[in-house]
C-alpha positions as CSV (number, residue, x, y, z in Angstrom):
1,M,0.5,-13.6,4.8
2,A,3.4,-11.7,3.4
3,T,3.2,-8.1,2.1
4,V,2.3,-7.6,-1.5
5,D,3.5,-4.8,-3.8
6,I,0.7,-3.1,-5.6
7,R,0.7,-0.8,-8.6
8,G,-1.8,1.8,-9.5
9,E,-4.0,-0.4,-11.6
10,Q,-4.2,-3.0,-8.7
11,F,-5.0,-0.5,-5.9
12,A,-8.8,-0.3,-6.4
13,S,-9.3,-4.0,-6.9
14,T,-7.2,-4.8,-3.8
15,I,-9.3,-2.4,-1.7
16,E,-12.6,-3.7,-3.2
17,G,-11.7,-7.4,-3.1
18,N,-10.7,-7.7,0.5
19,D,-12.3,-7.0,3.9
20,I,-9.3,-5.3,5.6
21,V,-6.4,-3.8,3.7
22,L,-3.4,-1.9,5.2
23,V,-1.4,0.1,2.7
24,D,2.1,1.3,3.4
25,F,3.1,4.2,1.0
26,W,6.9,4.3,1.0
27,A,10.1,5.0,-1.1
28,E,13.5,3.3,-1.2
29,W,15.3,6.6,-0.3
30,C,13.2,7.2,2.8
31,G,15.0,6.2,6.1
32,P,11.8,6.0,8.2
33,C,10.2,3.9,5.5
34,R,13.1,1.4,5.6
35,Q,12.8,1.4,9.4
36,F,9.0,0.7,9.3
37,A,9.2,-2.1,6.6
38,P,10.2,-4.9,9.0
39,T,7.5,-3.9,11.5
40,F,4.9,-3.9,8.7
41,S,6.2,-7.3,7.4
42,A,6.2,-8.9,10.8
43,A,2.6,-7.7,11.4
44,S,1.6,-9.3,8.1
45,E,2.7,-12.6,9.3
46,K,0.7,-12.3,12.5
47,H,-2.5,-11.3,10.7
48,P,-3.2,-13.6,7.7
49,D,-6.8,-12.3,7.6
50,V,-5.5,-8.8,6.6
51,V,-4.0,-7.8,3.3
52,F,-0.7,-5.9,3.8
53,A,0.0,-3.9,0.6
54,K,3.0,-1.7,-0.2
55,V,3.0,1.2,-2.7
56,D,6.3,2.5,-3.9
57,T,5.6,6.3,-4.2
58,E,8.5,6.8,-6.6
59,A,7.2,4.2,-9.1
60,E,3.5,5.1,-8.5
61,Q,3.6,8.9,-8.3
62,Q,0.1,9.3,-9.8
63,L,-1.4,6.9,-7.3
64,A,0.4,8.6,-4.4
65,A,-0.9,12.0,-5.6
66,E,-4.4,10.7,-6.0
67,A,-4.2,9.3,-2.4
68,G,-3.1,12.6,-1.1
69,I,0.3,11.4,0.1
70,S,2.4,14.3,1.2
71,S,4.7,12.5,3.7
72,I,6.1,9.0,3.8
73,P,5.8,6.5,5.2
74,T,2.0,6.9,5.3
75,L,-0.2,4.0,6.5
76,M,-3.8,3.7,5.4
77,A,-6.3,1.2,6.6
78,F,-9.4,0.2,4.6
79,R,-12.3,-1.9,5.9
80,E,-15.1,-2.9,3.6
81,K,-13.9,-0.4,1.0
82,V,-13.9,2.5,3.5
83,L,-10.8,4.5,4.4
84,V,-10.9,4.2,8.2
85,F,-7.4,5.3,9.1
86,S,-4.6,7.4,7.5
87,Q,-1.5,8.6,9.3
88,P,2.0,9.6,8.2
89,G,5.0,8.4,10.1
90,A,6.6,5.1,11.0
91,L,4.6,3.4,13.8
92,P,6.3,1.2,16.4
93,A,5.1,-2.4,16.5
94,A,2.8,-2.0,19.5
95,Q,1.1,1.0,17.9
96,L,0.6,-0.8,14.6
97,E,-1.0,-3.7,16.5
98,Q,-3.4,-1.2,18.2
99,V,-4.4,0.2,14.8
100,I,-5.0,-3.4,13.4
101,D,-7.0,-4.3,16.5
102,A,-9.1,-1.1,16.3
103,V,-9.8,-1.7,12.6
104,K,-10.9,-5.2,13.2
105,A,-13.1,-4.1,16.1
106,L,-15.0,-1.4,14.1
107,D,-18.8,-1.6,14.0
108,M,-19.0,-1.4,10.2
109,E,-22.8,-0.9,10.2
110,E,-22.1,2.3,12.2
111,V,-19.3,3.3,9.9
112,H,-21.3,2.8,6.7
113,A,-24.2,4.8,8.3
114,H,-21.8,7.6,9.1
115,V,-20.4,7.6,5.5
116,A,-24.0,7.7,4.1
117,R,-24.9,10.6,6.4
118,S,-21.8,12.5,5.4
119,Q,-22.4,12.0,1.7
120,A,-26.1,13.1,2.1
121,E,-25.0,16.2,4.0
122,A,-22.4,17.0,1.4
123,A,-24.9,16.5,-1.4
124,A,-27.4,18.7,0.3
125,A,-24.9,21.4,0.8
126,A,-23.9,21.2,-2.9
127,G,-27.6,21.3,-3.9
128,N,-27.5,17.8,-5.2
129,T,-30.7,16.0,-4.3
130,S,-29.5,12.5,-5.5
131,G,-27.6,12.0,-2.2
132,K,-24.5,11.0,-4.0
133,T,-21.2,12.8,-4.0
134,A,-17.9,12.2,-5.8
135,G,-14.8,11.3,-3.8
136,P,-13.7,8.5,-1.5
137,Q,-15.6,7.1,1.3
138,D,-13.9,8.1,4.5
139,G,-15.1,6.7,7.8
140,S,-12.3,8.2,9.8
141,Q,-13.5,6.2,12.8
142,I,-10.1,5.1,14.2
143,P,-8.9,7.3,17.1
144,D,-5.4,8.9,16.9
145,F,-2.8,6.8,18.6
């Protein structure tokens, strides 16, 4: 599958409507972004079961700010609507493959349980007894590569 460019209004629906989504936050003026683009595109052809999305941080400044992007390129991986990986920097092809393989191999029952525990702990710390907190789900289950 080829990469898809997404805009702010498409971001949530892309994450929610697909099992695995990799998002490359980039800008045209960014040398490392231009260097990473062919690697990201080649991986998209090898993994048709994964959505490879690109967000132009110049055109989508609000989305980049909401996502906490402070350095580009930044790669984010979502699985079952949970952010499981986020790292700035251009990855070499082998390292990108390791990330993809690790995301595919995640035990999502364990990740969702971890997220639920974290949300409950945060709610308890905030004095909220409903067990719900605002903010993104963040499994952060992928090891650093």
